[in-house]
PDB file of N, CA, C, O and CB in Angstrom:
ATOM      1  N   VAL A   1      99.409  88.107  97.372  1.00  0.00           N
ATOM      2  CA  VAL A   1      98.256  87.314  96.953  1.00  0.00           C
ATOM      3  C   VAL A   1      98.077  86.151  97.924  1.00  0.00           C
ATOM      4  O   VAL A   1      99.031  85.437  98.235  1.00  0.00           O
ATOM      5  CB  VAL A   1      98.432  86.797  95.491  1.00  0.00           C
ATOM      6  N   LEU A   2      96.863  85.970  98.393  1.00  0.00           N
ATOM      7  CA  LEU A   2      96.520  84.821  99.222  1.00  0.00           C
ATOM      8  C   LEU A   2      95.994  83.737  98.297  1.00  0.00           C
ATOM      9  O   LEU A   2      94.925  83.890  97.705  1.00  0.00           O
ATOM     10  CB  LEU A   2      95.467  85.192 100.329  1.00  0.00           C
ATOM     11  N   THR A   3      96.730  82.652  98.169  1.00  0.00           N
ATOM     12  CA  THR A   3      96.330  81.585  97.265  1.00  0.00           C
ATOM     13  C   THR A   3      95.207  80.743  97.871  1.00  0.00           C
ATOM     14  O   THR A   3      94.939  80.800  99.071  1.00  0.00           O
ATOM     15  CB  THR A   3      97.530  80.702  96.927  1.00  0.00           C
ATOM     16  N   THR A   4      94.573  79.976  97.023  1.00  0.00           N
ATOM     17  CA  THR A   4      93.525  79.065  97.487  1.00  0.00           C
ATOM     18  C   THR A   4      94.098  78.075  98.495  1.00  0.00           C
ATOM     19  O   THR A   4      93.459  77.768  99.501  1.00  0.00           O
ATOM     20  CB  THR A   4      92.888  78.313  96.298  1.00  0.00           C
ATOM     21  N   GLU A   5      95.294  77.580  98.224  1.00  0.00           N
ATOM     22  CA  GLU A   5      95.923  76.612  99.126  1.00  0.00           C
ATOM     23  C   GLU A   5      96.190  77.234 100.495  1.00  0.00           C
ATOM     24  O   GLU A   5      95.992  76.584 101.521  1.00  0.00           O
ATOM     25  CB  GLU A   5      97.235  76.087  98.519  1.00  0.00           C
ATOM     26  N   GLN A   6      96.641  78.492 100.516  1.00  0.00           N
ATOM     27  CA  GLN A   6      96.863  79.175 101.789  1.00  0.00           C
ATOM     28  C   GLN A   6      95.532  79.387 102.512  1.00  0.00           C
ATOM     29  O   GLN A   6      95.452  79.245 103.732  1.00  0.00           O
ATOM     30  CB  GLN A   6      97.578  80.529 101.564  1.00  0.00           C
ATOM     31  N   GLY A   7      94.499  79.726 101.756  1.00  0.00           N
ATOM     32  CA  GLY A   7      93.176  79.900 102.343  1.00  0.00           C
ATOM     33  C   GLY A   7      92.648  78.615 102.950  1.00  0.00           C
ATOM     34  O   GLY A   7      92.084  78.620 104.044  1.00  0.00           O
ATOM     35  N   ILE A   8      92.832  77.516 102.239  1.00  0.00           N
ATOM     36  CA  ILE A   8      92.398  76.202 102.760  1.00  0.00           C
ATOM     37  C   ILE A   8      93.134  75.886 104.056  1.00  0.00           C
ATOM     38  O   ILE A   8      92.520  75.453 105.032  1.00  0.00           O
ATOM     39  CB  ILE A   8      92.650  75.075 101.713  1.00  0.00           C
ATOM     40  N   SER A   9      94.428  76.099 104.068  1.00  0.00           N
ATOM     41  CA  SER A   9      95.228  75.852 105.266  1.00  0.00           C
ATOM     42  C   SER A   9      94.753  76.727 106.421  1.00  0.00           C
ATOM     43  O   SER A   9      94.615  76.256 107.550  1.00  0.00           O
ATOM     44  CB  SER A   9      96.716  76.108 104.983  1.00  0.00           C
ATOM     45  N   ASN A  10      94.508  77.995 106.133  1.00  0.00           N
ATOM     46  CA  ASN A  10      94.037  78.942 107.143  1.00  0.00           C
ATOM     47  C   ASN A  10      92.711  78.473 107.736  1.00  0.00           C
ATOM     48  O   ASN A  10      92.547  78.459 108.956  1.00  0.00           O
ATOM     49  CB  ASN A  10      93.885  80.351 106.536  1.00  0.00           C
ATOM     50  N   ILE A  11      91.777  78.095 106.889  1.00  0.00           N
ATOM     51  CA  ILE A  11      90.457  77.654 107.362  1.00  0.00           C
ATOM     52  C   ILE A  11      90.568  76.351 108.141  1.00  0.00           C
ATOM     53  O   ILE A  11      89.961  76.217 109.204  1.00  0.00           O
ATOM     54  CB  ILE A  11      89.489  77.478 106.177  1.00  0.00           C
ATOM     55  N   LYS A  12      91.326  75.397 107.637  1.00  0.00           N
ATOM     56  CA  LYS A  12      91.452  74.103 108.332  1.00  0.00           C
ATOM     57  C   LYS A  12      92.090  74.271 109.708  1.00  0.00           C
ATOM     58  O   LYS A  12      91.753  73.539 110.638  1.00  0.00           O
ATOM     59  CB  LYS A  12      92.284  73.119 107.490  1.00  0.00           C
ATOM     60  N   ASN A  13      93.015  75.237 109.848  1.00  0.00           N
ATOM     61  CA  ASN A  13      93.635  75.485 111.153  1.00  0.00           C
ATOM     62  C   ASN A  13      92.647  76.039 112.167  1.00  0.00           C
ATOM     63  O   ASN A  13      92.840  75.878 113.372  1.00  0.00           O
ATOM     64  CB  ASN A  13      94.796  76.443 111.002  1.00  0.00           C
ATOM     65  N   GLN A  14      91.594  76.689 111.693  1.00  0.00           N
ATOM     66  CA  GLN A  14      90.597  77.299 112.573  1.00  0.00           C
ATOM     67  C   GLN A  14      89.291  76.502 112.633  1.00  0.00           C
ATOM     68  O   GLN A  14      88.347  76.919 113.303  1.00  0.00           O
ATOM     69  CB  GLN A  14      90.307  78.709 112.113  1.00  0.00           C
ATOM     70  N   LEU A  15      89.231  75.395 111.962  1.00  0.00           N
ATOM     71  CA  LEU A  15      87.980  74.654 111.769  1.00  0.00           C
ATOM     72  C   LEU A  15      87.270  74.293 113.066  1.00  0.00           C
ATOM     73  O   LEU A  15      86.039  74.303 113.106  1.00  0.00           O
ATOM     74  CB  LEU A  15      88.254  73.404 111.002  1.00  0.00           C
ATOM     75  N   ASP A  16      87.993  73.979 114.110  1.00  0.00           N
ATOM     76  CA  ASP A  16      87.350  73.601 115.367  1.00  0.00           C
ATOM     77  C   ASP A  16      86.613  74.770 116.014  1.00  0.00           C
ATOM     78  O   ASP A  16      85.782  74.562 116.898  1.00  0.00           O
ATOM     79  CB  ASP A  16      88.382  73.050 116.332  1.00  0.00           C
ATOM     80  N   ASN A  17      86.908  75.998 115.585  1.00  0.00           N
ATOM     81  CA  ASN A  17      86.236  77.183 116.125  1.00  0.00           C
ATOM     82  C   ASN A  17      84.966  77.530 115.358  1.00  0.00           C
ATOM     83  O   ASN A  17      84.319  78.530 115.668  1.00  0.00           O
ATOM     84  CB  ASN A  17      87.180  78.369 116.105  1.00  0.00           C
ATOM     85  N   PHE A  18      84.600  76.737 114.377  1.00  0.00           N
ATOM     86  CA  PHE A  18      83.469  77.050 113.501  1.00  0.00           C
ATOM     87  C   PHE A  18      82.214  76.269 113.890  1.00  0.00           C
ATOM     88  O   PHE A  18      81.548  75.707 113.021  1.00  0.00           O
ATOM     89  CB  PHE A  18      83.832  76.752 112.049  1.00  0.00           C
ATOM     90  N   GLN A  19      81.888  76.227 115.158  1.00  0.00           N
ATOM     91  CA  GLN A  19      80.686  75.521 115.592  1.00  0.00           C
ATOM     92  C   GLN A  19      79.436  76.311 115.210  1.00  0.00           C
ATOM     93  O   GLN A  19      78.381  75.729 114.962  1.00  0.00           O
ATOM     94  CB  GLN A  19      80.722  75.278 117.112  1.00  0.00           C
ATOM     95  N   GLU A  20      79.558  77.622 115.165  1.00  0.00           N
ATOM     96  CA  GLU A  20      78.479  78.507 114.753  1.00  0.00           C
ATOM     97  C   GLU A  20      78.850  79.141 113.418  1.00  0.00           C
ATOM     98  O   GLU A  20      80.003  79.057 112.994  1.00  0.00           O
ATOM     99  CB  GLU A  20      78.202  79.597 115.831  1.00  0.00           C
ATOM    100  N   TRP A  21      77.891  79.773 112.751  1.00  0.00           N
ATOM    101  CA  TRP A  21      78.154  80.439 111.481  1.00  0.00           C
ATOM    102  C   TRP A  21      79.129  81.581 111.683  1.00  0.00           C
ATOM    103  O   TRP A  21      79.023  82.339 112.647  1.00  0.00           O
ATOM    104  CB  TRP A  21      76.853  80.953 110.855  1.00  0.00           C
ATOM    105  N   LYS A  22      80.084  81.700 110.764  1.00  0.00           N
ATOM    106  CA  LYS A  22      81.117  82.721 110.859  1.00  0.00           C
ATOM    107  C   LYS A  22      81.216  83.439 109.517  1.00  0.00           C
ATOM    108  O   LYS A  22      81.226  82.794 108.468  1.00  0.00           O
ATOM    109  CB  LYS A  22      82.489  82.099 111.264  1.00  0.00           C
ATOM    110  N   ASN A  23      81.288  84.754 109.541  1.00  0.00           N
ATOM    111  CA  ASN A  23      81.427  85.574 108.343  1.00  0.00           C
ATOM    112  C   ASN A  23      82.803  85.328 107.725  1.00  0.00           C
ATOM    113  O   ASN A  23      83.810  85.369 108.431  1.00  0.00           O
ATOM    114  CB  ASN A  23      81.228  87.083 108.673  1.00  0.00           C
ATOM    115  N   ILE A  24      82.856  85.075 106.421  1.00  0.00           N
ATOM    116  CA  ILE A  24      84.155  84.766 105.805  1.00  0.00           C
ATOM    117  C   ILE A  24      85.112  85.952 105.842  1.00  0.00           C
ATOM    118  O   ILE A  24      86.324  85.762 105.739  1.00  0.00           O
ATOM    119  CB  ILE A  24      83.956  84.322 104.364  1.00  0.00           C
ATOM    120  N   VAL A  25      84.603  87.151 105.985  1.00  0.00           N
ATOM    121  CA  VAL A  25      85.478  88.325 106.088  1.00  0.00           C
ATOM    122  C   VAL A  25      86.362  88.214 107.332  1.00  0.00           C
ATOM    123  O   VAL A  25      87.493  88.701 107.337  1.00  0.00           O
ATOM    124  CB  VAL A  25      84.640  89.633 106.136  1.00  0.00           C
ATOM    125  N   GLU A  26      85.856  87.583 108.371  1.00  0.00           N
ATOM    126  CA  GLU A  26      86.617  87.394 109.607  1.00  0.00           C
ATOM    127  C   GLU A  26      87.804  86.443 109.413  1.00  0.00           C
ATOM    128  O   GLU A  26      88.712  86.416 110.243  1.00  0.00           O
ATOM    129  CB  GLU A  26      85.702  86.858 110.705  1.00  0.00           C
ATOM    130  N   LEU A  27      87.804  85.676 108.340  1.00  0.00           N
ATOM    131  CA  LEU A  27      88.870  84.696 108.101  1.00  0.00           C
ATOM    132  C   LEU A  27      90.055  85.270 107.335  1.00  0.00           C
ATOM    133  O   LEU A  27      91.080  84.605 107.188  1.00  0.00           O
ATOM    134  CB  LEU A  27      88.317  83.519 107.346  1.00  0.00           C
ATOM    135  N   ILE A  28      89.921  86.489 106.851  1.00  0.00           N
ATOM    136  CA  ILE A  28      91.043  87.117 106.143  1.00  0.00           C
ATOM    137  C   ILE A  28      92.169  87.319 107.151  1.00  0.00           C
ATOM    138  O   ILE A  28      91.948  87.910 108.208  1.00  0.00           O
ATOM    139  CB  ILE A  28      90.619  88.487 105.477  1.00  0.00           C
ATOM    140  N   PRO A  29      93.372  86.840 106.843  1.00  0.00           N
ATOM    141  CA  PRO A  29      94.493  87.023 107.777  1.00  0.00           C
ATOM    142  C   PRO A  29      94.738  88.509 108.071  1.00  0.00           C
ATOM    143  O   PRO A  29      94.553  89.360 107.201  1.00  0.00           O
ATOM    144  CB  PRO A  29      95.775  86.383 107.203  1.00  0.00           C
ATOM    145  N   ASP A  30      95.150  88.806 109.295  1.00  0.00           N
ATOM    146  CA  ASP A  30      95.345  90.191 109.722  1.00  0.00           C
ATOM    147  C   ASP A  30      96.309  90.963 108.823  1.00  0.00           C
ATOM    148  O   ASP A  30      96.103  92.149 108.566  1.00  0.00           O
ATOM    149  CB  ASP A  30      95.853  90.218 111.140  1.00  0.00           C
ATOM    150  N   ASN A  31      97.357  90.298 108.345  1.00  0.00           N
ATOM    151  CA  ASN A  31      98.325  91.011 107.503  1.00  0.00           C
ATOM    152  C   ASN A  31      97.761  91.357 106.123  1.00  0.00           C
ATOM    153  O   ASN A  31      98.404  92.090 105.372  1.00  0.00           O
ATOM    154  CB  ASN A  31      99.583  90.173 107.341  1.00  0.00           C
ATOM    155  N   TYR A  32      96.593  90.857 105.775  1.00  0.00           N
ATOM    156  CA  TYR A  32      95.931  91.200 104.517  1.00  0.00           C
ATOM    157  C   TYR A  32      94.884  92.295 104.704  1.00  0.00           C
ATOM    158  O   TYR A  32      94.313  92.778 103.726  1.00  0.00           O
ATOM    159  CB  TYR A  32      95.281  89.962 103.914  1.00  0.00           C
ATOM    160  N   LYS A  33      94.629  92.688 105.938  1.00  0.00           N
ATOM    161  CA  LYS A  33      93.607  93.694 106.212  1.00  0.00           C
ATOM    162  C   LYS A  33      94.171  95.115 106.231  1.00  0.00           C
ATOM    163  O   LYS A  33      93.432  96.073 106.456  1.00  0.00           O
ATOM    164  CB  LYS A  33      92.937  93.396 107.534  1.00  0.00           C
ATOM    165  N   GLN A  34      95.467  95.252 105.997  1.00  0.00           N
ATOM    166  CA  GLN A  34      96.118  96.552 106.137  1.00  0.00           C
ATOM    167  C   GLN A  34      95.780  97.537 105.035  1.00  0.00           C
ATOM    168  O   GLN A  34      95.706  98.738 105.295  1.00  0.00           O
ATOM    169  CB  GLN A  34      97.586  96.367 106.182  1.00  0.00           C
ATOM    170  N   ASP A  35      95.574  97.073 103.823  1.00  0.00           N
ATOM    171  CA  ASP A  35      95.147  97.979 102.754  1.00  0.00           C
ATOM    172  C   ASP A  35      94.105  97.286 101.886  1.00  0.00           C
ATOM    173  O   ASP A  35      93.958  96.064 101.923  1.00  0.00           O
ATOM    174  CB  ASP A  35      96.358  98.436 101.894  1.00  0.00           C
ATOM    175  N   ILE A  36      93.392  98.078 101.113  1.00  0.00           N
ATOM    176  CA  ILE A  36      92.212  97.582 100.392  1.00  0.00           C
ATOM    177  C   ILE A  36      92.564  96.516  99.352  1.00  0.00           C
ATOM    178  O   ILE A  36      91.812  95.555  99.184  1.00  0.00           O
ATOM    179  CB  ILE A  36      91.498  98.741  99.709  1.00  0.00           C
ATOM    180  N   GLN A  37      93.689  96.666  98.652  1.00  0.00           N
ATOM    181  CA  GLN A  37      94.041  95.668  97.635  1.00  0.00           C
ATOM    182  C   GLN A  37      94.429  94.340  98.275  1.00  0.00           C
ATOM    183  O   GLN A  37      94.070  93.279  97.764  1.00  0.00           O
ATOM    184  CB  GLN A  37      95.191  96.179  96.757  1.00  0.00           C
ATOM    185  N   LYS A  38      95.156  94.389  99.384  1.00  0.00           N
ATOM    186  CA  LYS A  38      95.494  93.150 100.074  1.00  0.00           C
ATOM    187  C   LYS A  38      94.234  92.497 100.648  1.00  0.00           C
ATOM    188  O   LYS A  38      94.107  91.273 100.645  1.00  0.00           O
ATOM    189  CB  LYS A  38      96.518  93.419 101.193  1.00  0.00           C
ATOM    190  N   LYS A  39      93.314  93.313 101.137  1.00  0.00           N
ATOM    191  CA  LYS A  39      92.071  92.772 101.693  1.00  0.00           C
ATOM    192  C   LYS A  39      91.279  92.057 100.606  1.00  0.00           C
ATOM    193  O   LYS A  39      90.696  91.000 100.850  1.00  0.00           O
ATOM    194  CB  LYS A  39      91.218  93.895 102.329  1.00  0.00           C
ATOM    195  N   ARG A  40      91.257  92.629  99.414  1.00  0.00           N
ATOM    196  CA  ARG A  40      90.528  91.994  98.301  1.00  0.00           C
ATOM    197  C   ARG A  40      91.141  90.654  97.924  1.00  0.00           C
ATOM    198  O   ARG A  40      90.420  89.677  97.721  1.00  0.00           O
ATOM    199  CB  ARG A  40      90.512  92.915  97.076  1.00  0.00           C
ATOM    200  N   THR A  41      92.467  90.599  97.829  1.00  0.00           N
ATOM    201  CA  THR A  41      93.106  89.327  97.473  1.00  0.00           C
ATOM    202  C   THR A  41      92.937  88.312  98.601  1.00  0.00           C
ATOM    203  O   THR A  41      92.801  87.115  98.347  1.00  0.00           O
ATOM    204  CB  THR A  41      94.607  89.539  97.166  1.00  0.00           C
ATOM    205  N   GLY A  42      92.945  88.790  99.846  1.00  0.00           N
ATOM    206  CA  GLY A  42      92.702  87.897 100.976  1.00  0.00           C
ATOM    207  C   GLY A  42      91.306  87.311 100.929  1.00  0.00           C
ATOM    208  O   GLY A  42      91.115  86.116 101.156  1.00  0.00           O
ATOM    209  N   LEU A  43      90.334  88.155 100.632  1.00  0.00           N
ATOM    210  CA  LEU A  43      88.950  87.680 100.530  1.00  0.00           C
ATOM    211  C   LEU A  43      88.783  86.718  99.365  1.00  0.00           C
ATOM    212  O   LEU A  43      88.069  85.722  99.481  1.00  0.00           O
ATOM    213  CB  LEU A  43      87.990  88.859 100.374  1.00  0.00           C
ATOM    214  N   SER A  44      89.430  87.005  98.250  1.00  0.00           N
ATOM    215  CA  SER A  44      89.348  86.114  97.081  1.00  0.00           C
ATOM    216  C   SER A  44      89.915  84.738  97.402  1.00  0.00           C
ATOM    217  O   SER A  44      89.320  83.719  97.051  1.00  0.00           O
ATOM    218  CB  SER A  44      90.098  86.721  95.884  1.00  0.00           C
ATOM    219  N   GLY A  45      91.062  84.712  98.068  1.00  0.00           N
ATOM    220  CA  GLY A  45      91.672  83.433  98.439  1.00  0.00           C
ATOM    221  C   GLY A  45      90.817  82.644  99.411  1.00  0.00           C
ATOM    222  O   GLY A  45      90.674  81.429  99.277  1.00  0.00           O
ATOM    223  N   ILE A  46      90.245  83.337 100.396  1.00  0.00           N
ATOM    224  CA  ILE A  46      89.377  82.683 101.379  1.00  0.00           C
ATOM    225  C   ILE A  46      88.101  82.173 100.706  1.00  0.00           C
ATOM    226  O   ILE A  46      87.637  81.073 101.006  1.00  0.00           O
ATOM    227  CB  ILE A  46      89.025  83.659 102.531  1.00  0.00           C
ATOM    228  N   PHE A  47      87.534  82.969  99.799  1.00  0.00           N
ATOM    229  CA  PHE A  47      86.315  82.553  99.091  1.00  0.00           C
ATOM    230  C   PHE A  47      86.573  81.306  98.249  1.00  0.00           C
ATOM    231  O   PHE A  47      85.785  80.361  98.284  1.00  0.00           O
ATOM    232  CB  PHE A  47      85.794  83.695  98.197  1.00  0.00           C
ATOM    233  N   ALA A  48      87.674  81.299  97.490  1.00  0.00           N
ATOM    234  CA  ALA A  48      88.011  80.127  96.672  1.00  0.00           C
ATOM    235  C   ALA A  48      88.233  78.906  97.562  1.00  0.00           C
ATOM    236  O   ALA A  48      87.833  77.796  97.212  1.00  0.00           O
ATOM    237  CB  ALA A  48      89.271  80.401  95.814  1.00  0.00           C
ATOM    238  N   ALA A  49      88.868  79.113  98.704  1.00  0.00           N
ATOM    239  CA  ALA A  49      89.099  78.012  99.643  1.00  0.00           C
ATOM    240  C   ALA A  49      87.778  77.484 100.191  1.00  0.00           C
ATOM    241  O   ALA A  49      87.603  76.275 100.339  1.00  0.00           O
ATOM    242  CB  ALA A  49      90.007  78.468 100.800  1.00  0.00           C
ATOM    243  N   CYS A  50      86.852  78.387 100.491  1.00  0.00           N
ATOM    244  CA  CYS A  50      85.536  77.981 100.995  1.00  0.00           C
ATOM    245  C   CYS A  50      84.795  77.126  99.972  1.00  0.00           C
ATOM    246  O   CYS A  50      84.175  76.121 100.320  1.00  0.00           O
ATOM    247  CB  CYS A  50      84.696  79.214 101.355  1.00  0.00           C
ATOM    248  N   LEU A  51      84.864  77.532  98.716  1.00  0.00           N
ATOM    249  CA  LEU A  51      84.205  76.741  97.670  1.00  0.00           C
ATOM    250  C   LEU A  51      84.801  75.339  97.585  1.00  0.00           C
ATOM    251  O   LEU A  51      84.075  74.353  97.462  1.00  0.00           O
ATOM    252  CB  LEU A  51      84.325  77.444  96.309  1.00  0.00           C
ATOM    253  N   GLU A  52      86.115  75.261  97.652  1.00  0.00           N
ATOM    254  CA  GLU A  52      86.788  73.957  97.574  1.00  0.00           C
ATOM    255  C   GLU A  52      86.438  73.088  98.784  1.00  0.00           C
ATOM    256  O   GLU A  52      86.164  71.898  98.633  1.00  0.00           O
ATOM    257  CB  GLU A  52      88.320  74.146  97.481  1.00  0.00           C
ATOM    258  N   LEU A  53      86.446  73.674  99.978  1.00  0.00           N
ATOM    259  CA  LEU A  53      86.134  72.909 101.186  1.00  0.00           C
ATOM    260  C   LEU A  53      84.662  72.510 101.243  1.00  0.00           C
ATOM    261  O   LEU A  53      84.322  71.480 101.825  1.00  0.00           O
ATOM    262  CB  LEU A  53      86.499  73.715 102.426  1.00  0.00           C
ATOM    263  N   THR A  54      83.792  73.311 100.649  1.00  0.00           N
ATOM    264  CA  THR A  54      82.380  72.936 100.553  1.00  0.00           C
ATOM    265  C   THR A  54      82.220  71.750  99.616  1.00  0.00           C
ATOM    266  O   THR A  54      81.462  70.820  99.892  1.00  0.00           O
ATOM    267  CB  THR A  54      81.526  74.127 100.065  1.00  0.00           C
ATOM    268  N   LYS A  55      82.939  71.796  98.510  1.00  0.00           N
ATOM    269  CA  LYS A  55      82.902  70.690  97.549  1.00  0.00           C
ATOM    270  C   LYS A  55      83.366  69.389  98.202  1.00  0.00           C
ATOM    271  O   LYS A  55      82.834  68.319  97.904  1.00  0.00           O
ATOM    272  CB  LYS A  55      83.780  71.011  96.325  1.00  0.00           C
ATOM    273  N   GLU A  56      84.358  69.480  99.092  1.00  0.00           N
ATOM    274  CA  GLU A  56      84.873  68.302  99.808  1.00  0.00           C
ATOM    275  C   GLU A  56      83.921  67.840 100.918  1.00  0.00           C
ATOM    276  O   GLU A  56      84.028  66.715 101.406  1.00  0.00           O
ATOM    277  CB  GLU A  56      86.250  68.613 100.406  1.00  0.00           C
ATOM    278  N   GLY A  57      82.996  68.712 101.311  1.00  0.00           N
ATOM    279  CA  GLY A  57      82.084  68.377 102.405  1.00  0.00           C
ATOM    280  C   GLY A  57      82.613  68.755 103.772  1.00  0.00           C
ATOM    281  O   GLY A  57      82.064  68.322 104.784  1.00  0.00           O
ATOM    282  N   THR A  58      83.669  69.553 103.825  1.00  0.00           N
ATOM    283  CA  THR A  58      84.272  69.943 105.094  1.00  0.00           C
ATOM    284  C   THR A  58      83.498  71.059 105.780  1.00  0.00           C
ATOM    285  O   THR A  58      83.347  71.056 107.002  1.00  0.00           O
ATOM    286  CB  THR A  58      85.703  70.375 104.874  1.00  0.00           C
ATOM    287  N   ILE A  59      83.010  72.012 104.997  1.00  0.00           N
ATOM    288  CA  ILE A  59      82.249  73.138 105.540  1.00  0.00           C
ATOM    289  C   ILE A  59      80.956  73.320 104.760  1.00  0.00           C
ATOM    290  O   ILE A  59      80.765  72.736 103.693  1.00  0.00           O
ATOM    291  CB  ILE A  59      83.085  74.434 105.502  1.00  0.00           C
ATOM    292  N   ASN A  60      80.069  74.145 105.317  1.00  0.00           N
ATOM    293  CA  ASN A  60      78.849  74.560 104.634  1.00  0.00           C
ATOM    294  C   ASN A  60      78.907  76.068 104.446  1.00  0.00           C
ATOM    295  O   ASN A  60      79.463  76.777 105.284  1.00  0.00           O
ATOM    296  CB  ASN A  60      77.570  74.139 105.434  1.00  0.00           C
ATOM    297  N   ILE A  61      78.345  76.558 103.364  1.00  0.00           N
ATOM    298  CA  ILE A  61      78.269  77.988 103.078  1.00  0.00           C
ATOM    299  C   ILE A  61      76.802  78.400 103.095  1.00  0.00           C
ATOM    300  O   ILE A  61      75.934  77.669 102.619  1.00  0.00           O
ATOM    301  CB  ILE A  61      78.936  78.332 101.702  1.00  0.00           C
ATOM    302  N   LEU A  62      76.538  79.586 103.652  1.00  0.00           N
ATOM    303  CA  LEU A  62      75.187  80.108 103.728  1.00  0.00           C
ATOM    304  C   LEU A  62      75.177  81.580 103.326  1.00  0.00           C
ATOM    305  O   LEU A  62      76.006  82.362 103.789  1.00  0.00           O
ATOM    306  CB  LEU A  62      74.612  79.926 105.145  1.00  0.00           C
ATOM    307  N   GLN A  63      74.245  81.946 102.471  1.00  0.00           N
ATOM    308  CA  GLN A  63      73.962  83.337 102.147  1.00  0.00           C
ATOM    309  C   GLN A  63      72.450  83.420 101.989  1.00  0.00           C
ATOM    310  O   GLN A  63      71.887  82.830 101.067  1.00  0.00           O
ATOM    311  CB  GLN A  63      74.732  83.823 100.837  1.00  0.00           C
ATOM    312  N   LYS A  64      71.793  84.149 102.881  1.00  0.00           N
ATOM    313  CA  LYS A  64      70.333  84.175 102.891  1.00  0.00           C
ATOM    314  C   LYS A  64      69.732  84.928 101.719  1.00  0.00           C
ATOM    315  O   LYS A  64      68.722  84.500 101.161  1.00  0.00           O
ATOM    316  CB  LYS A  64      69.851  84.784 104.161  1.00  0.00           C
ATOM    317  N   LYS A  65      70.338  86.044 101.340  1.00  0.00           N
ATOM    318  CA  LYS A  65      69.840  86.848 100.230  1.00  0.00           C
ATOM    319  C   LYS A  65      71.025  87.346  99.414  1.00  0.00           C
ATOM    320  O   LYS A  65      72.155  87.384  99.902  1.00  0.00           O
ATOM    321  CB  LYS A  65      68.977  88.038 100.740  1.00  0.00           C
ATOM    322  N   ILE A  66      70.761  87.722  98.183  1.00  0.00           N
ATOM    323  CA  ILE A  66      71.802  88.253  97.313  1.00  0.00           C
ATOM    324  C   ILE A  66      72.446  89.477  97.982  1.00  0.00           C
ATOM    325  O   ILE A  66      71.756  90.325  98.548  1.00  0.00           O
ATOM    326  CB  ILE A  66      71.217  88.626  95.914  1.00  0.00           C
ATOM    327  N   PHE A  67      73.738  89.545  97.907  1.00  0.00           N
ATOM    328  CA  PHE A  67      74.559  90.633  98.458  1.00  0.00           C
ATOM    329  C   PHE A  67      74.633  90.647  99.981  1.00  0.00           C
ATOM    330  O   PHE A  67      75.190  91.587 100.548  1.00  0.00           O
ATOM    331  CB  PHE A  67      74.024  91.946  97.988  1.00  0.00           C
ATOM    332  N   GLU A  68      74.096  89.647 100.656  1.00  0.00           N
ATOM    333  CA  GLU A  68      74.263  89.565 102.107  1.00  0.00           C
ATOM    334  C   GLU A  68      75.573  88.862 102.425  1.00  0.00           C
ATOM    335  O   GLU A  68      76.259  88.362 101.533  1.00  0.00           O
ATOM    336  CB  GLU A  68      73.070  88.822 102.766  1.00  0.00           C
ATOM    337  N   LYS A  69      75.904  88.831 103.691  1.00  0.00           N
ATOM    338  CA  LYS A  69      77.151  88.219 104.144  1.00  0.00           C
ATOM    339  C   LYS A  69      77.204  86.740 103.753  1.00  0.00           C
ATOM    340  O   LYS A  69      76.192  86.038 103.760  1.00  0.00           O
ATOM    341  CB  LYS A  69      77.301  88.374 105.670  1.00  0.00           C
ATOM    342  N   LEU A  70      78.410  86.293 103.415  1.00  0.00           N
ATOM    343  CA  LEU A  70      78.650  84.862 103.204  1.00  0.00           C
ATOM    344  C   LEU A  70      79.127  84.290 104.529  1.00  0.00           C
ATOM    345  O   LEU A  70      80.097  84.769 105.116  1.00  0.00           O
ATOM    346  CB  LEU A  70      79.704  84.603 102.050  1.00  0.00           C
ATOM    347  N   MET A  71      78.440  83.273 104.984  1.00  0.00           N
ATOM    348  CA  MET A  71      78.745  82.659 106.268  1.00  0.00           C
ATOM    349  C   MET A  71      79.197  81.216 106.044  1.00  0.00           C
ATOM    350  O   MET A  71      78.706  80.533 105.144  1.00  0.00           O
ATOM    351  CB  MET A  71      77.515  82.714 107.213  1.00  0.00           C
ATOM    352  N   ILE A  72      80.127  80.767 106.866  1.00  0.00           N
ATOM    353  CA  ILE A  72      80.552  79.363 106.779  1.00  0.00           C
ATOM    354  C   ILE A  72      80.451  78.720 108.164  1.00  0.00           C
ATOM    355  O   ILE A  72      80.458  79.389 109.198  1.00  0.00           O
ATOM    356  CB  ILE A  72      82.013  79.252 106.222  1.00  0.00           C
ATOM    357  N   LYS A  73      80.360  77.412 108.131  1.00  0.00           N
ATOM    358  CA  LYS A  73      80.268  76.621 109.357  1.00  0.00           C
ATOM    359  C   LYS A  73      80.858  75.251 109.080  1.00  0.00           C
ATOM    360  O   LYS A  73      80.745  74.730 107.970  1.00  0.00           O
ATOM    361  CB  LYS A  73      78.792  76.505 109.858  1.00  0.00           C
ATOM    362  N   LYS A  74      81.475  74.685 110.068  1.00  0.00           N
ATOM    363  CA  LYS A  74      81.991  73.324 109.943  1.00  0.00           C
ATOM    364  C   LYS A  74      80.828  72.377 109.673  1.00  0.00           C
ATOM    365  O   LYS A  74      79.779  72.493 110.307  1.00  0.00           O
ATOM    366  CB  LYS A  74      82.768  72.898 111.227  1.00  0.00           C
ATOM    367  N   ASN A  75      80.996  71.455 108.754  1.00  0.00           N
ATOM    368  CA  ASN A  75      79.955  70.487 108.445  1.00  0.00           C
ATOM    369  C   ASN A  75      79.708  69.642 109.700  1.00  0.00           C
ATOM    370  O   ASN A  75      80.634  69.037 110.239  1.00  0.00           O
ATOM    371  CB  ASN A  75      80.356  69.589 107.219  1.00  0.00           C
ATOM    372  N   SER A  76      78.477  69.608 110.149  1.00  0.00           N
ATOM    373  CA  SER A  76      78.132  68.900 111.391  1.00  0.00           C
ATOM    374  C   SER A  76      78.265  67.389 111.252  1.00  0.00           C
ATOM    375  O   SER A  76      78.227  66.683 112.260  1.00  0.00           O
ATOM    376  CB  SER A  76      76.714  69.246 111.814  1.00  0.00           C
ATOM    377  N   ASN A  77      78.419  66.875 110.046  1.00  0.00           N
ATOM    378  CA  ASN A  77      78.569  65.434 109.847  1.00  0.00           C
ATOM    379  C   ASN A  77      80.000  64.952 110.065  1.00  0.00           C
ATOM    380  O   ASN A  77      80.271  63.753 109.989  1.00  0.00           O
ATOM    381  CB  ASN A  77      78.120  65.062 108.457  1.00  0.00           C
ATOM    382  N   LEU A  78      80.919  65.885 110.337  1.00  0.00           N
ATOM    383  CA  LEU A  78      82.322  65.480 110.522  1.00  0.00           C
ATOM    384  C   LEU A  78      82.610  65.120 111.947  1.00  0.00           C
ATOM    385  O   LEU A  78      83.740  64.758 112.276  1.00  0.00           O
ATOM    386  CB  LEU A  78      83.260  66.579 110.084  1.00  0.00           C
TER     387      LEU A  78
END
């Protein structure tokens, strides 16, 4: 299981690379991409982390239409 705290740490370690919009699926750690159940828990942890970091004002989340990709970007005010 990828916890929210691990997801936050993962995103914060890569934050300087988020100058452009990035698909949150790309943030799932490689060791979680090996099978479908690990990928799901990885995505859940990253998604929860994104919500928390958005609440803090660290990142922005974008989804243009329902069921489209969720994209994140470093908040330009930082």
